[in-house]
C-alpha positions as CSV (number, residue, x, y, z in Angstrom):
1,M,-37.3,43.0,75.2
2,G,-35.9,44.9,78.1
3,K,-32.6,46.6,78.8
4,T,-29.3,45.4,77.4
5,Y,-26.6,45.1,80.0
6,V,-22.8,45.6,79.5
7,Q,-20.1,43.4,81.1
8,G,-19.3,44.6,84.6
9,E,-22.5,46.4,85.2
10,V,-24.2,45.7,88.5
11,L,-27.8,44.5,88.3
12,N,-30.3,45.5,90.9
13,A,-33.1,43.2,92.0
14,T,-35.8,45.1,90.1
15,D,-34.0,44.8,86.8
16,L,-33.1,41.2,87.4
17,N,-36.7,40.3,88.3
18,A,-38.0,42.1,85.2
19,S,-35.6,40.2,83.0
20,F,-36.7,36.9,84.3
21,L,-40.3,37.8,83.9
22,E,-39.8,38.5,80.2
23,L,-38.2,35.0,79.8
24,K,-41.3,33.4,81.5
25,T,-44.0,35.2,79.6
26,L,-45.3,33.7,76.3
27,P,-46.7,36.3,73.8
28,I,-50.3,35.6,72.6
29,N,-51.2,35.9,69.0
30,P,-55.1,36.1,68.8
31,Q,-56.6,34.7,65.5
32,T,-60.3,34.6,64.7
33,S,-60.4,32.9,61.4
34,T,-58.4,30.2,59.5
35,Y,-54.7,30.8,60.3
36,T,-51.5,29.5,58.9
37,L,-48.5,29.6,61.2
38,V,-45.6,31.9,60.2
39,V,-42.0,32.0,61.5
40,D,-42.9,35.0,63.7
41,D,-45.1,32.7,65.8
42,L,-42.1,30.9,67.1
43,G,-42.4,30.7,70.9
44,K,-45.9,32.2,70.9
45,V,-49.3,30.9,71.9
46,I,-51.9,31.1,69.1
47,S,-55.2,31.9,70.6
48,A,-57.5,30.5,67.8
49,T,-61.2,30.3,67.2
50,G,-60.8,28.7,63.8
51,P,-58.6,26.1,62.0
52,V,-54.8,26.4,62.3
53,N,-52.6,25.2,59.4
54,I,-49.2,23.8,60.2
55,P,-46.9,24.4,57.2
56,A,-43.8,22.6,56.1
57,N,-40.4,24.3,55.6
58,V,-41.1,27.3,57.9
59,F,-39.7,26.3,61.3
60,A,-36.3,24.8,62.1
61,S,-35.6,21.9,64.3
62,G,-36.6,22.6,67.9
63,G,-39.1,25.4,67.0
64,T,-42.2,25.4,69.2
65,V,-45.6,27.0,68.8
66,S,-48.5,26.5,71.2
67,I,-52.2,26.6,70.2
68,F,-55.1,27.4,72.5
69,N,-58.6,26.8,71.3
70,N,-60.3,30.0,72.5
71,S,-63.8,28.9,71.4
72,T,-66.7,26.7,72.5
73,A,-66.3,24.5,69.4
74,V,-63.8,22.0,68.2
75,I,-61.1,23.4,65.8
76,N,-59.0,21.7,63.3
77,I,-55.2,21.5,63.4
78,I,-54.3,20.9,59.8
79,Q,-51.1,19.1,58.5
80,A,-50.2,21.1,55.4
81,A,-48.7,19.5,52.3
82,G,-45.1,18.4,52.7
83,L,-45.3,18.2,56.5
84,T,-45.7,15.0,58.6
85,L,-47.5,16.0,61.9
86,Y,-47.5,13.2,64.5
87,N,-49.8,13.0,67.5
88,A,-47.4,12.3,70.4
89,S,-50.1,10.3,72.3
90,T,-50.8,7.9,69.4
91,S,-47.9,8.2,67.0
92,V,-50.5,8.6,64.2
93,A,-49.7,11.2,61.5
94,G,-52.2,13.6,59.9
95,S,-54.5,16.4,60.8
96,F,-56.2,16.6,64.2
97,T,-58.9,18.3,66.2
98,L,-58.5,20.4,69.4
99,N,-61.4,20.5,71.8
100,S,-62.9,23.6,73.2
101,R,-60.5,25.4,75.5
102,G,-57.9,22.7,74.8
103,I,-54.2,23.6,74.4
104,C,-51.4,21.9,72.5
105,S,-47.8,22.5,71.4
106,V,-46.3,21.8,68.1
107,I,-42.6,20.9,68.3
108,F,-40.7,20.7,65.0
109,V,-38.2,17.8,64.7
110,N,-37.0,19.2,61.4
111,T,-38.5,21.4,58.7
112,T,-40.9,18.7,57.5
113,T,-41.7,16.7,60.7
114,A,-43.5,17.9,63.8
115,V,-45.0,16.4,66.9
116,L,-48.3,17.6,68.4
117,T,-48.9,17.1,72.1
118,G,-51.4,18.6,74.6
119,V,-54.8,18.4,76.3
120,G,-57.9,18.0,74.1
121,V,-56.1,16.7,71.0
122,S,-57.7,13.9,69.0
C-alpha cells in the first residue's frame, strides 16, 4: 500500500491519483499446478493453468476471489468438502469447468456457501 495520511494534511493531485490507482488494481497470483485458495487470495485474481480448489471455512461472507484460466485447455473449479458452490447462471451446485481464457469470480455468501459467476463457466 501507499502512503498513510494524517488528518489535516493537504493531498496533492499526484498522491491522490496514486491512491486511487491502488484501489483499482487487482493483484495477480499466478499458479501453474493444482491450487487451493487461501485467505491471502482475498481480492486477487488467480491466473491458473490447472485445477483450482475452493475450500470451505476459509473466507468470510462477502469475500471475493477471481479466477482466470491462463491456458489453452479447460480447467476444473472444484467444490471442496463442506462447501456448496453454486453456478449463478444455473443455480446448480457442484464443481465446474472454466474454458480457456475464461474468467470468473467466486463470491462467498458465508463460510460454507459461495456463488461462481463469469464467462466460460460450465
